[in-house]
N, C-alpha and C positions, 0 to 999 in steps of 0.2 A: 411343541417340541423344543427342547433346549439344544443350544449349539455345543458340540464337543469341545474340549479344551483347545484343540489344534485350530477350530474354526474361530473361536472367540479370540486367540491371540492374533490372527491374521486381520482381523477388523480394526479400523481406526475410527477415531471419534472426531466428529465435527470439522473444523477447518484444517485439521492437520491430516486429513484423509490423504493417503499416498495415492499416486496416480493410477495404480493397478486396483483400487478401490473404485474408481470411476473410469471404466475403460474407454468411455465416449470423449474424454478430455483429451484435447489436442495437445501435442507436445509444446508448441509455441505458447499456449495459453498457461499451461502448467509451468513452463520455465518463467513467464513474466510474472505470475502470481506468487511463485515462490521467491523470486528476487524481491518483488515488492514487499512480500511479508517480512523478509529479513531486513530490508531497509527500513520499514516502518518501525519494526522491533528496534532497531539501532536508534532511530530518530526519537524513539520514546524514552530513551535513557536521560537525557538532559533535563527534559521537562519534569519527569518523575522526581529525579534527585533534587531539582530545583524547589519543586512543590513540597517535597518531604522536608527539606531544610527550612523553607519558609514556615511551615506548620511547627516544626521543632522550635524555630526561634519564637514564634507566637506564644507556644506553651510555656517555654522558659522565661518569658517576659522581655524577650528582645524586641526591637523595633524592625519591622518589615514594611517595605514599600508595597502599597497595595497594587501598584502597577506590576511588580515582579510577580506577586500572588496571582494577579489576573493573566499575565502571560504564560506562566506556568499552567494554570488551569486550562487555559486555551489550548496550548500546546498539547496536553495529554488528551482533551476532548478531540480535537482534530484528528490526531493520530489514530485514537481508537475508531472514530467514525471512518477514517480511510481503510482501516484494517477490516471493518465489517463490510466495507464496499468492496475490498479485494476478495474476502470469502464469497460473496454474492457472485462476483465475476466467475470465480472458480466452479459455482454451481450451475453457471450457464445463464444467469439473469440477464436479458437484453438491456433493461434499463440500467443495470449496474455498468455494463460494458460500455454503453455510451457515455454515462457519466464519467467513468474512469478514464475514457479518451479525452474527454472535454478537460478534465483536470490536468491531464498529462500534457495536452496542448497548451494550456494556459502556463504550467511549469516551464514548457520548452520555450515559449515566447518571452517569459520573464528572464529565464536564465541566458538566452541568446541576446536580449536586449542589455542585460547586465554585462555580458560577455563582450559586445561591440563598445560599450561605454569603457570597461576596464581595457581593452585593447587600445583604445585611443588615449587612454590615461597612462598605462604601464607597459603596454607592449606585450602582455603576457596573454596567450589564447587559452588558458585553463578554462575559465568560466564557459567559454564557448564549447569546449570539450564536454563539460558537465551538461550544458544545454543539449547536447546531441544524445544524451541518454533517454530523455522522454520520447525524442523523436523515434529512436530505435525501438523502444517499448511499444509505441503506438502502431508502428509498421509490422511488429510481430503480432500484434492484437487483431489488426485489420487486414493485414496483407494476405497471409496464407489462406488458401480455400477452405482448409480444414477448421480455421478459427472463425471464418466468417459463418460458416455451415453449422458450428456448434452453437452459436448465438441466434441462428434463425430458426431453430428447431422450436416445435410447438411446445410450450411449457404450460402445464395444466396447474401446477401449485406455484404461488407467489410466496416471495419471502427473502 
């Protein structure tokens, strides 16, 4: 049986599935994964442009530092892997949920440590505020009962 045109328009593809396409997805998990998808997409802009510029310089015979090329490639790779991890969290994979919370905890510790250092040096609490964002995301992923129940469900498929 083929889907009617109205049914085929209402479906979404892959990681961009709308929350109504997965009725079991709790609102906190949906909000966190959407926010992280946007943030990761924004953080991909700089390394992609740096990588493209470095490749262009190499093609046109310019001189490019291998460190810049390596940093750009690592930045793109890490962001793509984080995006895949966030998509797996959205699908309800427990391993991805635990891994994402560990990565967010590492970000929180690093930003808060940098914030304490910056607060001692300049008196500006801005980095401390940025360090609070991963803490809030962890609380949204692990705090609400609906979020915890979503990741405790028995999953027969892995991916």
